[in-house]
Chimera marker file (.cmm) of the C-alpha trace (Angstrom):
<marker_set name="trace">
<marker id="1" x="189.077" y="10.906" z="29.519" r="1" g="1" b="0" radius="0.5"/>
<marker id="2" x="189.312" y="14.448" z="30.853" r="1" g="1" b="0" radius="0.5"/>
<marker id="3" x="190.945" y="15.579" z="34.068" r="1" g="1" b="0" radius="0.5"/>
<marker id="4" x="187.550" y="15.985" z="35.779" r="1" g="1" b="0" radius="0.5"/>
<marker id="5" x="186.841" y="12.284" z="35.333" r="1" g="1" b="0" radius="0.5"/>
<marker id="6" x="190.412" y="11.147" z="36.051" r="1" g="1" b="0" radius="0.5"/>
<marker id="7" x="190.410" y="12.918" z="39.432" r="1" g="1" b="0" radius="0.5"/>
<marker id="8" x="186.680" y="12.341" z="40.154" r="1" g="1" b="0" radius="0.5"/>
<marker id="9" x="186.470" y="16.096" z="40.668" r="1" g="1" b="0" radius="0.5"/>
<marker id="10" x="183.202" y="17.431" z="42.051" r="1" g="1" b="0" radius="0.5"/>
<marker id="11" x="182.128" y="21.016" z="42.680" r="1" g="1" b="0" radius="0.5"/>
<marker id="12" x="179.825" y="21.037" z="45.737" r="1" g="1" b="0" radius="0.5"/>
<marker id="13" x="176.955" y="23.455" z="46.310" r="1" g="1" b="0" radius="0.5"/>
<marker id="14" x="178.184" y="26.087" z="48.818" r="1" g="1" b="0" radius="0.5"/>
<marker id="15" x="176.322" y="26.979" z="52.010" r="1" g="1" b="0" radius="0.5"/>
<marker id="16" x="175.318" y="30.542" z="52.960" r="1" g="1" b="0" radius="0.5"/>
<marker id="17" x="178.365" y="30.806" z="55.270" r="1" g="1" b="0" radius="0.5"/>
<marker id="18" x="180.662" y="29.663" z="52.498" r="1" g="1" b="0" radius="0.5"/>
<marker id="19" x="179.177" y="32.205" z="50.066" r="1" g="1" b="0" radius="0.5"/>
<marker id="20" x="179.741" y="34.915" z="52.703" r="1" g="1" b="0" radius="0.5"/>
<marker id="21" x="183.413" y="33.865" z="52.859" r="1" g="1" b="0" radius="0.5"/>
<marker id="22" x="183.628" y="34.455" z="49.095" r="1" g="1" b="0" radius="0.5"/>
<marker id="23" x="182.507" y="38.048" z="49.578" r="1" g="1" b="0" radius="0.5"/>
<marker id="24" x="184.946" y="38.658" z="52.429" r="1" g="1" b="0" radius="0.5"/>
<marker id="25" x="187.878" y="37.107" z="50.585" r="1" g="1" b="0" radius="0.5"/>
<marker id="26" x="187.163" y="39.083" z="47.416" r="1" g="1" b="0" radius="0.5"/>
<marker id="27" x="187.411" y="42.415" z="49.247" r="1" g="1" b="0" radius="0.5"/>
<marker id="28" x="190.784" y="44.136" z="49.459" r="1" g="1" b="0" radius="0.5"/>
<marker id="29" x="190.999" y="43.902" z="53.302" r="1" g="1" b="0" radius="0.5"/>
<marker id="30" x="189.805" y="40.284" z="53.244" r="1" g="1" b="0" radius="0.5"/>
<marker id="31" x="192.338" y="39.297" z="50.602" r="1" g="1" b="0" radius="0.5"/>
<marker id="32" x="195.107" y="41.023" z="52.566" r="1" g="1" b="0" radius="0.5"/>
<marker id="33" x="194.128" y="39.277" z="55.814" r="1" g="1" b="0" radius="0.5"/>
<marker id="34" x="193.691" y="35.854" z="54.224" r="1" g="1" b="0" radius="0.5"/>
<marker id="35" x="196.985" y="36.117" z="52.305" r="1" g="1" b="0" radius="0.5"/>
<marker id="36" x="198.838" y="36.595" z="55.583" r="1" g="1" b="0" radius="0.5"/>
<marker id="37" x="196.979" y="34.134" z="57.800" r="1" g="1" b="0" radius="0.5"/>
<marker id="38" x="195.413" y="31.318" z="55.796" r="1" g="1" b="0" radius="0.5"/>
<marker id="39" x="198.552" y="29.574" z="54.503" r="1" g="1" b="0" radius="0.5"/>
<marker id="40" x="199.729" y="28.883" z="58.072" r="1" g="1" b="0" radius="0.5"/>
<marker id="41" x="196.268" y="27.844" z="59.269" r="1" g="1" b="0" radius="0.5"/>
<marker id="42" x="195.820" y="25.666" z="56.184" r="1" g="1" b="0" radius="0.5"/>
<marker id="43" x="199.106" y="23.842" z="56.870" r="1" g="1" b="0" radius="0.5"/>
<marker id="44" x="197.912" y="23.120" z="60.415" r="1" g="1" b="0" radius="0.5"/>
<marker id="45" x="194.483" y="21.865" z="59.235" r="1" g="1" b="0" radius="0.5"/>
<marker id="46" x="196.130" y="19.742" z="56.539" r="1" g="1" b="0" radius="0.5"/>
<marker id="47" x="198.544" y="18.220" z="59.055" r="1" g="1" b="0" radius="0.5"/>
<marker id="48" x="195.785" y="17.510" z="61.623" r="1" g="1" b="0" radius="0.5"/>
<marker id="49" x="193.580" y="15.855" z="58.986" r="1" g="1" b="0" radius="0.5"/>
<marker id="50" x="196.476" y="13.789" z="57.620" r="1" g="1" b="0" radius="0.5"/>
<marker id="51" x="196.275" y="15.466" z="54.232" r="1" g="1" b="0" radius="0.5"/>
<marker id="52" x="192.520" y="15.042" z="53.762" r="1" g="1" b="0" radius="0.5"/>
<marker id="53" x="191.121" y="18.535" z="54.468" r="1" g="1" b="0" radius="0.5"/>
<marker id="54" x="192.028" y="21.944" z="53.075" r="1" g="1" b="0" radius="0.5"/>
<marker id="55" x="190.790" y="25.117" z="54.734" r="1" g="1" b="0" radius="0.5"/>
<marker id="56" x="189.331" y="26.512" z="51.491" r="1" g="1" b="0" radius="0.5"/>
<marker id="57" x="187.221" y="23.394" z="51.109" r="1" g="1" b="0" radius="0.5"/>
<marker id="58" x="185.718" y="23.781" z="54.569" r="1" g="1" b="0" radius="0.5"/>
<marker id="59" x="185.318" y="27.548" z="54.821" r="1" g="1" b="0" radius="0.5"/>
<marker id="60" x="184.519" y="28.436" z="51.204" r="1" g="1" b="0" radius="0.5"/>
<marker id="61" x="183.201" y="25.142" z="49.823" r="1" g="1" b="0" radius="0.5"/>
<marker id="62" x="185.754" y="25.186" z="47.039" r="1" g="1" b="0" radius="0.5"/>
<marker id="63" x="187.611" y="21.989" z="46.124" r="1" g="1" b="0" radius="0.5"/>
<marker id="64" x="191.362" y="22.443" z="46.252" r="1" g="1" b="0" radius="0.5"/>
<marker id="65" x="193.794" y="20.786" z="43.879" r="1" g="1" b="0" radius="0.5"/>
<marker id="66" x="197.441" y="20.372" z="44.702" r="1" g="1" b="0" radius="0.5"/>
<marker id="67" x="199.911" y="20.805" z="41.875" r="1" g="1" b="0" radius="0.5"/>
<marker id="68" x="203.522" y="19.752" z="42.057" r="1" g="1" b="0" radius="0.5"/>
<marker id="69" x="205.853" y="21.528" z="39.665" r="1" g="1" b="0" radius="0.5"/>
<marker id="70" x="209.594" y="21.665" z="39.119" r="1" g="1" b="0" radius="0.5"/>
<marker id="71" x="211.242" y="24.870" z="40.333" r="1" g="1" b="0" radius="0.5"/>
<marker id="72" x="212.245" y="27.105" z="37.410" r="1" g="1" b="0" radius="0.5"/>
<marker id="73" x="215.617" y="27.977" z="38.942" r="1" g="1" b="0" radius="0.5"/>
<marker id="74" x="216.167" y="25.371" z="41.653" r="1" g="1" b="0" radius="0.5"/>
<marker id="75" x="214.941" y="22.263" z="39.825" r="1" g="1" b="0" radius="0.5"/>
<marker id="76" x="213.336" y="21.112" z="43.116" r="1" g="1" b="0" radius="0.5"/>
<marker id="77" x="209.772" y="19.816" z="43.415" r="1" g="1" b="0" radius="0.5"/>
<marker id="78" x="207.336" y="22.498" z="44.589" r="1" g="1" b="0" radius="0.5"/>
<marker id="79" x="203.818" y="21.704" z="45.790" r="1" g="1" b="0" radius="0.5"/>
<marker id="80" x="201.108" y="24.358" z="45.797" r="1" g="1" b="0" radius="0.5"/>
<marker id="81" x="197.398" y="24.198" z="46.654" r="1" g="1" b="0" radius="0.5"/>
<marker id="82" x="195.210" y="25.914" z="44.040" r="1" g="1" b="0" radius="0.5"/>
<marker id="83" x="191.528" y="26.365" z="43.336" r="1" g="1" b="0" radius="0.5"/>
<marker id="84" x="190.189" y="24.451" z="40.369" r="1" g="1" b="0" radius="0.5"/>
<marker id="85" x="187.120" y="25.131" z="38.243" r="1" g="1" b="0" radius="0.5"/>
<marker id="86" x="185.660" y="22.566" z="35.829" r="1" g="1" b="0" radius="0.5"/>
<marker id="87" x="186.068" y="23.725" z="32.241" r="1" g="1" b="0" radius="0.5"/>
<marker id="88" x="184.529" y="21.202" z="29.871" r="1" g="1" b="0" radius="0.5"/>
<marker id="89" x="186.223" y="17.887" z="30.657" r="1" g="1" b="0" radius="0.5"/>
<marker id="90" x="189.268" y="19.645" z="32.077" r="1" g="1" b="0" radius="0.5"/>
<marker id="91" x="190.008" y="21.824" z="35.068" r="1" g="1" b="0" radius="0.5"/>
<marker id="92" x="191.170" y="25.433" z="34.961" r="1" g="1" b="0" radius="0.5"/>
<marker id="93" x="193.290" y="26.352" z="37.965" r="1" g="1" b="0" radius="0.5"/>
<marker id="94" x="193.064" y="29.774" z="39.509" r="1" g="1" b="0" radius="0.5"/>
<marker id="95" x="196.116" y="31.319" z="41.056" r="1" g="1" b="0" radius="0.5"/>
<marker id="96" x="195.631" y="34.896" z="42.124" r="1" g="1" b="0" radius="0.5"/>
<marker id="97" x="198.354" y="35.090" z="44.761" r="1" g="1" b="0" radius="0.5"/>
<marker id="98" x="195.548" y="35.761" z="47.280" r="1" g="1" b="0" radius="0.5"/>
<marker id="99" x="194.526" y="38.877" z="45.389" r="1" g="1" b="0" radius="0.5"/>
<marker id="100" x="197.880" y="40.511" z="46.047" r="1" g="1" b="0" radius="0.5"/>
<marker id="101" x="200.157" y="42.133" z="43.479" r="1" g="1" b="0" radius="0.5"/>
<marker id="102" x="202.671" y="39.961" z="41.736" r="1" g="1" b="0" radius="0.5"/>
<marker id="103" x="202.584" y="36.688" z="39.864" r="1" g="1" b="0" radius="0.5"/>
<marker id="104" x="202.736" y="33.448" z="41.890" r="1" g="1" b="0" radius="0.5"/>
<marker id="105" x="205.952" y="31.439" z="41.659" r="1" g="1" b="0" radius="0.5"/>
<marker id="106" x="204.216" y="28.288" z="40.412" r="1" g="1" b="0" radius="0.5"/>
<marker id="107" x="203.283" y="30.170" z="37.229" r="1" g="1" b="0" radius="0.5"/>
<marker id="108" x="206.964" y="30.692" z="36.368" r="1" g="1" b="0" radius="0.5"/>
<marker id="109" x="207.702" y="27.064" z="37.252" r="1" g="1" b="0" radius="0.5"/>
<marker id="110" x="205.077" y="25.879" z="34.761" r="1" g="1" b="0" radius="0.5"/>
<marker id="111" x="206.342" y="28.271" z="32.101" r="1" g="1" b="0" radius="0.5"/>
<marker id="112" x="209.851" y="26.832" z="32.458" r="1" g="1" b="0" radius="0.5"/>
<marker id="113" x="208.726" y="23.179" z="32.716" r="1" g="1" b="0" radius="0.5"/>
<marker id="114" x="205.135" y="22.649" z="31.492" r="1" g="1" b="0" radius="0.5"/>
<marker id="115" x="204.587" y="19.356" z="33.321" r="1" g="1" b="0" radius="0.5"/>
<marker id="116" x="202.819" y="18.997" z="36.630" r="1" g="1" b="0" radius="0.5"/>
<marker id="117" x="201.394" y="16.389" z="38.937" r="1" g="1" b="0" radius="0.5"/>
<marker id="118" x="197.828" y="17.287" z="39.874" r="1" g="1" b="0" radius="0.5"/>
<marker id="119" x="196.351" y="15.724" z="43.030" r="1" g="1" b="0" radius="0.5"/>
<marker id="120" x="192.792" y="15.788" z="44.303" r="1" g="1" b="0" radius="0.5"/>
<marker id="121" x="191.538" y="13.590" z="47.165" r="1" g="1" b="0" radius="0.5"/>
<marker id="122" x="194.379" y="11.046" z="46.924" r="1" g="1" b="0" radius="0.5"/>
<marker id="123" x="194.134" y="10.746" z="43.128" r="1" g="1" b="0" radius="0.5"/>
<marker id="124" x="197.071" y="11.998" z="41.093" r="1" g="1" b="0" radius="0.5"/>
<marker id="125" x="197.571" y="12.587" z="37.393" r="1" g="1" b="0" radius="0.5"/>
<marker id="126" x="200.798" y="13.742" z="35.727" r="1" g="1" b="0" radius="0.5"/>
<marker id="127" x="200.270" y="15.843" z="32.630" r="1" g="1" b="0" radius="0.5"/>
<marker id="128" x="201.594" y="18.484" z="30.312" r="1" g="1" b="0" radius="0.5"/>
<marker id="129" x="199.910" y="21.816" z="30.952" r="1" g="1" b="0" radius="0.5"/>
<marker id="130" x="199.042" y="24.925" z="29.025" r="1" g="1" b="0" radius="0.5"/>
<marker id="131" x="199.831" y="28.153" z="30.863" r="1" g="1" b="0" radius="0.5"/>
<marker id="132" x="197.795" y="31.250" z="30.071" r="1" g="1" b="0" radius="0.5"/>
<marker id="133" x="198.131" y="34.477" z="31.985" r="1" g="1" b="0" radius="0.5"/>
<marker id="134" x="195.156" y="36.777" z="32.170" r="1" g="1" b="0" radius="0.5"/>
<marker id="135" x="195.196" y="40.204" z="33.745" r="1" g="1" b="0" radius="0.5"/>
<link id1="1" id2="2" r="1" g="1" b="0" radius="0.2"/>
<link id1="2" id2="3" r="1" g="1" b="0" radius="0.2"/>
<link id1="3" id2="4" r="1" g="1" b="0" radius="0.2"/>
<link id1="4" id2="5" r="1" g="1" b="0" radius="0.2"/>
<link id1="5" id2="6" r="1" g="1" b="0" radius="0.2"/>
<link id1="6" id2="7" r="1" g="1" b="0" radius="0.2"/>
<link id1="7" id2="8" r="1" g="1" b="0" radius="0.2"/>
<link id1="8" id2="9" r="1" g="1" b="0" radius="0.2"/>
<link id1="9" id2="10" r="1" g="1" b="0" radius="0.2"/>
<link id1="10" id2="11" r="1" g="1" b="0" radius="0.2"/>
<link id1="11" id2="12" r="1" g="1" b="0" radius="0.2"/>
<link id1="12" id2="13" r="1" g="1" b="0" radius="0.2"/>
<link id1="13" id2="14" r="1" g="1" b="0" radius="0.2"/>
<link id1="14" id2="15" r="1" g="1" b="0" radius="0.2"/>
<link id1="15" id2="16" r="1" g="1" b="0" radius="0.2"/>
<link id1="16" id2="17" r="1" g="1" b="0" radius="0.2"/>
<link id1="17" id2="18" r="1" g="1" b="0" radius="0.2"/>
<link id1="18" id2="19" r="1" g="1" b="0" radius="0.2"/>
<link id1="19" id2="20" r="1" g="1" b="0" radius="0.2"/>
<link id1="20" id2="21" r="1" g="1" b="0" radius="0.2"/>
<link id1="21" id2="22" r="1" g="1" b="0" radius="0.2"/>
<link id1="22" id2="23" r="1" g="1" b="0" radius="0.2"/>
<link id1="23" id2="24" r="1" g="1" b="0" radius="0.2"/>
<link id1="24" id2="25" r="1" g="1" b="0" radius="0.2"/>
<link id1="25" id2="26" r="1" g="1" b="0" radius="0.2"/>
<link id1="26" id2="27" r="1" g="1" b="0" radius="0.2"/>
<link id1="27" id2="28" r="1" g="1" b="0" radius="0.2"/>
<link id1="28" id2="29" r="1" g="1" b="0" radius="0.2"/>
<link id1="29" id2="30" r="1" g="1" b="0" radius="0.2"/>
<link id1="30" id2="31" r="1" g="1" b="0" radius="0.2"/>
<link id1="31" id2="32" r="1" g="1" b="0" radius="0.2"/>
<link id1="32" id2="33" r="1" g="1" b="0" radius="0.2"/>
<link id1="33" id2="34" r="1" g="1" b="0" radius="0.2"/>
<link id1="34" id2="35" r="1" g="1" b="0" radius="0.2"/>
<link id1="35" id2="36" r="1" g="1" b="0" radius="0.2"/>
<link id1="36" id2="37" r="1" g="1" b="0" radius="0.2"/>
<link id1="37" id2="38" r="1" g="1" b="0" radius="0.2"/>
<link id1="38" id2="39" r="1" g="1" b="0" radius="0.2"/>
<link id1="39" id2="40" r="1" g="1" b="0" radius="0.2"/>
<link id1="40" id2="41" r="1" g="1" b="0" radius="0.2"/>
<link id1="41" id2="42" r="1" g="1" b="0" radius="0.2"/>
<link id1="42" id2="43" r="1" g="1" b="0" radius="0.2"/>
<link id1="43" id2="44" r="1" g="1" b="0" radius="0.2"/>
<link id1="44" id2="45" r="1" g="1" b="0" radius="0.2"/>
<link id1="45" id2="46" r="1" g="1" b="0" radius="0.2"/>
<link id1="46" id2="47" r="1" g="1" b="0" radius="0.2"/>
<link id1="47" id2="48" r="1" g="1" b="0" radius="0.2"/>
<link id1="48" id2="49" r="1" g="1" b="0" radius="0.2"/>
<link id1="49" id2="50" r="1" g="1" b="0" radius="0.2"/>
<link id1="50" id2="51" r="1" g="1" b="0" radius="0.2"/>
<link id1="51" id2="52" r="1" g="1" b="0" radius="0.2"/>
<link id1="52" id2="53" r="1" g="1" b="0" radius="0.2"/>
<link id1="53" id2="54" r="1" g="1" b="0" radius="0.2"/>
<link id1="54" id2="55" r="1" g="1" b="0" radius="0.2"/>
<link id1="55" id2="56" r="1" g="1" b="0" radius="0.2"/>
<link id1="56" id2="57" r="1" g="1" b="0" radius="0.2"/>
<link id1="57" id2="58" r="1" g="1" b="0" radius="0.2"/>
<link id1="58" id2="59" r="1" g="1" b="0" radius="0.2"/>
<link id1="59" id2="60" r="1" g="1" b="0" radius="0.2"/>
<link id1="60" id2="61" r="1" g="1" b="0" radius="0.2"/>
<link id1="61" id2="62" r="1" g="1" b="0" radius="0.2"/>
<link id1="62" id2="63" r="1" g="1" b="0" radius="0.2"/>
<link id1="63" id2="64" r="1" g="1" b="0" radius="0.2"/>
<link id1="64" id2="65" r="1" g="1" b="0" radius="0.2"/>
<link id1="65" id2="66" r="1" g="1" b="0" radius="0.2"/>
<link id1="66" id2="67" r="1" g="1" b="0" radius="0.2"/>
<link id1="67" id2="68" r="1" g="1" b="0" radius="0.2"/>
<link id1="68" id2="69" r="1" g="1" b="0" radius="0.2"/>
<link id1="69" id2="70" r="1" g="1" b="0" radius="0.2"/>
<link id1="70" id2="71" r="1" g="1" b="0" radius="0.2"/>
<link id1="71" id2="72" r="1" g="1" b="0" radius="0.2"/>
<link id1="72" id2="73" r="1" g="1" b="0" radius="0.2"/>
<link id1="73" id2="74" r="1" g="1" b="0" radius="0.2"/>
<link id1="74" id2="75" r="1" g="1" b="0" radius="0.2"/>
<link id1="75" id2="76" r="1" g="1" b="0" radius="0.2"/>
<link id1="76" id2="77" r="1" g="1" b="0" radius="0.2"/>
<link id1="77" id2="78" r="1" g="1" b="0" radius="0.2"/>
<link id1="78" id2="79" r="1" g="1" b="0" radius="0.2"/>
<link id1="79" id2="80" r="1" g="1" b="0" radius="0.2"/>
<link id1="80" id2="81" r="1" g="1" b="0" radius="0.2"/>
<link id1="81" id2="82" r="1" g="1" b="0" radius="0.2"/>
<link id1="82" id2="83" r="1" g="1" b="0" radius="0.2"/>
<link id1="83" id2="84" r="1" g="1" b="0" radius="0.2"/>
<link id1="84" id2="85" r="1" g="1" b="0" radius="0.2"/>
<link id1="85" id2="86" r="1" g="1" b="0" radius="0.2"/>
<link id1="86" id2="87" r="1" g="1" b="0" radius="0.2"/>
<link id1="87" id2="88" r="1" g="1" b="0" radius="0.2"/>
<link id1="88" id2="89" r="1" g="1" b="0" radius="0.2"/>
<link id1="89" id2="90" r="1" g="1" b="0" radius="0.2"/>
<link id1="90" id2="91" r="1" g="1" b="0" radius="0.2"/>
<link id1="91" id2="92" r="1" g="1" b="0" radius="0.2"/>
<link id1="92" id2="93" r="1" g="1" b="0" radius="0.2"/>
<link id1="93" id2="94" r="1" g="1" b="0" radius="0.2"/>
<link id1="94" id2="95" r="1" g="1" b="0" radius="0.2"/>
<link id1="95" id2="96" r="1" g="1" b="0" radius="0.2"/>
<link id1="96" id2="97" r="1" g="1" b="0" radius="0.2"/>
<link id1="97" id2="98" r="1" g="1" b="0" radius="0.2"/>
<link id1="98" id2="99" r="1" g="1" b="0" radius="0.2"/>
<link id1="99" id2="100" r="1" g="1" b="0" radius="0.2"/>
<link id1="100" id2="101" r="1" g="1" b="0" radius="0.2"/>
<link id1="101" id2="102" r="1" g="1" b="0" radius="0.2"/>
<link id1="102" id2="103" r="1" g="1" b="0" radius="0.2"/>
<link id1="103" id2="104" r="1" g="1" b="0" radius="0.2"/>
<link id1="104" id2="105" r="1" g="1" b="0" radius="0.2"/>
<link id1="105" id2="106" r="1" g="1" b="0" radius="0.2"/>
<link id1="106" id2="107" r="1" g="1" b="0" radius="0.2"/>
<link id1="107" id2="108" r="1" g="1" b="0" radius="0.2"/>
<link id1="108" id2="109" r="1" g="1" b="0" radius="0.2"/>
<link id1="109" id2="110" r="1" g="1" b="0" radius="0.2"/>
<link id1="110" id2="111" r="1" g="1" b="0" radius="0.2"/>
<link id1="111" id2="112" r="1" g="1" b="0" radius="0.2"/>
<link id1="112" id2="113" r="1" g="1" b="0" radius="0.2"/>
<link id1="113" id2="114" r="1" g="1" b="0" radius="0.2"/>
<link id1="114" id2="115" r="1" g="1" b="0" radius="0.2"/>
<link id1="115" id2="116" r="1" g="1" b="0" radius="0.2"/>
<link id1="116" id2="117" r="1" g="1" b="0" radius="0.2"/>
<link id1="117" id2="118" r="1" g="1" b="0" radius="0.2"/>
<link id1="118" id2="119" r="1" g="1" b="0" radius="0.2"/>
<link id1="119" id2="120" r="1" g="1" b="0" radius="0.2"/>
<link id1="120" id2="121" r="1" g="1" b="0" radius="0.2"/>
<link id1="121" id2="122" r="1" g="1" b="0" radius="0.2"/>
<link id1="122" id2="123" r="1" g="1" b="0" radius="0.2"/>
<link id1="123" id2="124" r="1" g="1" b="0" radius="0.2"/>
<link id1="124" id2="125" r="1" g="1" b="0" radius="0.2"/>
<link id1="125" id2="126" r="1" g="1" b="0" radius="0.2"/>
<link id1="126" id2="127" r="1" g="1" b="0" radius="0.2"/>
<link id1="127" id2="128" r="1" g="1" b="0" radius="0.2"/>
<link id1="128" id2="129" r="1" g="1" b="0" radius="0.2"/>
<link id1="129" id2="130" r="1" g="1" b="0" radius="0.2"/>
<link id1="130" id2="131" r="1" g="1" b="0" radius="0.2"/>
<link id1="131" id2="132" r="1" g="1" b="0" radius="0.2"/>
<link id1="132" id2="133" r="1" g="1" b="0" radius="0.2"/>
<link id1="133" id2="134" r="1" g="1" b="0" radius="0.2"/>
<link id1="134" id2="135" r="1" g="1" b="0" radius="0.2"/>
</marker_set>
């Protein structure tokens, strides 16, 4: 069984407003603005919904996975929300650091310890992962 089936992962059809958000977020000013504001707003939305709703899911129509890794240097558990795209029976995660320069910390965590817990809508799977960096 692939990860798509294990997590019952579904990719919804986006609305016109959600598609517009894709265009805004893919622009340089949009990426800059979202990188500085959305993480705080997302934490608030997540807290108010008791862990059920992520901002990206509402505004952009994109399902959000949460991965929990082990810190490369600290050894502590680190949880990060990421976008996931079905790829065959598996899911490819996309981590662009909000379009900003630099590689996200979770990438280095997975390089050091290639095991992660992946959660989607209260379903979790622990697995070994393959890390590929594309420029």
